[in-house]
C-alpha positions in Angstrom: 98.8 123.5 34.4 99.4 120.5 31.9 100.6 120.4 29.3 98.0 117.6 28.2 95.1 120.1 28.2 96.9 122.9 26.4 94.7 123.8 23.2 97.7 125.9 21.3 99.3 123.4 19.0 103.1 123.4 19.4 105.7 123.4 16.5 109.0 122.6 17.4 111.8 125.1 15.8 114.9 123.9 14.9 117.2 122.6 11.6 119.1 119.5 13.8 118.0 116.5 12.1 118.7 114.2 15.4 117.1 117.1 17.5 113.3 117.1 15.0 113.4 113.6 15.0 113.5 113.8 18.6 110.5 116.1 18.8 108.8 114.3 16.0 108.2 111.3 18.4 106.8 113.3 21.1 102.6 113.5 21.0 102.3 116.9 22.1 104.5 118.1 18.7 102.2 118.6 16.4 104.1 120.3 13.8 107.9 121.7 12.4 109.0 124.9 11.5 112.6 125.9 10.8 115.0 129.4 8.6 118.1 129.7 6.9 119.6 131.0 10.3 118.7 127.8 12.2 119.8 125.6 8.9 123.2 127.5 9.0 123.9 127.5 12.6 123.2 123.5 12.3 126.1 123.9 9.3 124.1 123.3 6.8 125.1 123.8 3.1 122.9 122.0 1.0 119.0 123.3 1.2 117.3 121.1 -0.9 118.8 117.8 0.2 117.9 118.2 3.8 114.3 119.2 3.5 113.9 116.4 1.6 116.0 114.2 3.7 113.9 115.5 6.8 110.5 115.6 4.7 111.2 111.6 4.4 111.9 111.0 7.8 109.1 112.9 8.8 106.1 112.6 6.3 102.9 113.8 8.4 103.1 116.7 10.2 103.1 120.2 8.9 106.4 121.6 8.2 107.8 125.1 7.3 110.7 125.9 5.1 111.6 129.4 3.9 112.3 131.1 1.0 116.2 132.8 0.8 115.8 135.3 -2.0 115.3 138.6 -2.0 114.2 139.4 -5.3 110.4 138.8 -5.5 110.1 137.0 -8.8 113.0 134.8 -7.3 111.0 134.1 -4.3 107.8 133.5 -6.0 110.1 130.4 -8.0 111.9 129.2 -5.0 108.0 129.1 -3.0 106.6 126.4 -5.8 109.1 124.7 -5.6 109.2 124.0 -1.7 105.4 123.5 -2.1 105.7 121.1 -4.2 108.1 118.9 -2.2 104.9 117.8 0.0 101.7 117.7 1.2 102.6 118.7 4.2 104.9 121.3 3.3 103.8 125.2 4.2 106.3 127.9 2.4 108.4 130.7 4.8 107.6 133.8 3.0 109.1 137.1 4.6 106.5 139.5 5.4 109.2 142.2 3.1 112.0 141.9 1.7 115.6 143.3 3.3 114.6 146.4 1.2 111.4 146.9 3.2 109.1 146.3 0.4 106.3 144.4 1.3 105.2 141.0 -0.1 101.4 141.3 0.4 101.5 140.8 -3.9 103.7 137.7 -3.8 101.4 136.7 -0.9 98.6 136.9 -2.5 99.4 135.3 -5.7 101.2 132.2 -4.0 97.9 131.9 -2.0 95.7 132.2 -4.6 97.5 129.5 -6.7 96.9 127.4 -3.6 100.6 127.4 -2.3 100.4 126.8 2.0 102.7 129.8 2.9 103.7 130.9 6.4 103.9 134.6 6.2 107.3 135.0 8.8 109.0 138.4 10.6 106.3 140.0 11.2 105.7 142.3 14.2 102.9 145.2 13.6 99.1 145.0 13.6 99.6 146.7 10.8 101.9 143.5 9.1 99.1 141.4 9.7 95.9 143.4 9.1 97.6 143.1 5.1 98.7 139.7 5.1 95.5 138.3 6.2 93.9 140.7 3.7 95.9 138.8 1.3 95.2 135.2 2.1 92.8 133.1 0.1 89.9 132.4 2.5 90.4 128.7 1.4 94.1 128.2 1.3 95.7 127.2 4.4 98.4 129.1 6.1 100.2 130.6 9.3 100.8 134.3 9.7 103.6 134.3 12.4 104.3 137.2 14.8 107.4 137.4 16.6 105.6 137.8 19.7 109.2 137.3 21.6 110.6 139.9 19.6 108.1 142.3 20.2 109.0 141.6 24.2 112.9 142.1 23.9 111.5 145.8 23.3 110.3 146.6 26.3 105.9 145.8 24.5 104.1 143.3 26.5 102.7 141.3 23.6 100.2 139.8 24.7 97.3 142.4 24.0 99.3 142.6 20.5 98.4 139.1 19.7 95.1 139.4 21.0 94.1 141.7 18.6 96.2 139.5 15.8 94.3 136.6 16.5 90.8 138.6 16.2 91.9 139.7 12.5 93.9 136.5 11.3 90.0 134.5 12.7 88.5 136.6 10.0 90.1 134.5 7.1 88.8 130.7 8.3 91.6 129.3 6.8 94.0 131.2 8.4 96.1 130.2 12.2 98.2 133.1 14.4 101.4 131.5 15.2 103.3 133.2 18.8 107.0 132.8 17.1 109.9 132.8 18.9 109.2 132.6 22.1 111.6 133.5 25.5 110.5 131.2 27.8 108.0 128.7 28.6 105.5 130.5 30.3 105.0 132.2 26.7 103.0 128.4 25.6 100.3 129.3 28.5 100.2 133.0 27.6 99.2 132.1 24.1 97.0 129.1 24.9 95.2 131.8 27.3 94.4 133.8 24.3 93.3 131.3 21.8 96.0 131.7 19.9 96.2 128.8 17.9 99.8 127.5 17.8 103.3 128.8 19.4 107.2 127.6 17.3 109.2 126.9 20.3 113.2 125.2 19.9 114.4 122.8 22.3 116.0 124.7 24.3 112.4 125.8 25.7 110.7 122.6 25.4 113.0 120.4 27.5 111.8 122.6 30.5 108.0 120.8 29.7 109.4 118.5 32.8 109.0 121.4 35.0 105.6 122.4 34.2 103.9 122.0 37.7 107.0 121.3 39.9 106.9 122.0 43.3 108.5 125.1 44.0 109.4 125.1 47.4 112.0 121.8 45.9 112.7 124.2 43.2 114.3 126.4 45.7 116.6 123.8 47.6 117.5 122.6 44.2 118.5 125.7 43.8 120.6 126.3 46.8 122.2 122.9 46.3 123.5 123.6 42.5 124.9 127.2 44.3 126.5 124.9 47.2 127.5 122.3 44.7 129.3 124.6 42.3 130.8 126.4 44.9 132.9 122.8 46.1 133.4 122.0 42.6 135.2 125.5 42.3 137.1 125.1 45.5 136.6 128.2 46.7 137.7 129.6 50.3 137.6 132.9 52.2 
């Protein structure tokens, strides 16, 4: 396994400016994404100011910012403003609102108007099919399927993601995102099925140095860790 030979594009997922800038420096990071939850965890309160600050620092990579209204009319207003922030900006639209009402008509209006969308929080093939059908054929877009959350339910996401890819590929300007990965292996799984993009948080990206690491040496490292921590704790029997 070699990170340099991967065809899947790795997008860094986060809302910490220092972390985002650190990832931006790495040649294998092809884009960045964020969401309101990550921004809240980072202690951000001024959405617009944060986004414009990041876009000044990172002017040449795909960056996704999400709407946060629950009303479709207001979502559209927010989406159109966000889209105007820069040519590399993708607007994240949730596949439904909190009432479970599908956002398909809004997706169609925005995409037909030339807004680059990242449709997010998708977990079913029906949602993938409907989103793909409502995206404009010639406008760039991302279809973001939360494979990690699918795996959390005990379901193997690989067959579902493989099927999702076939649905998304019917639209030449759309790309499939493997979202919410849980481990580094997911990057290679996404690559194996031909997925276009995988979004990865910094804690998983930090493990990239382990790719190809000798397992016997890793075993020894683990034994040393247990021993050293026991010594630091002062355990006795």
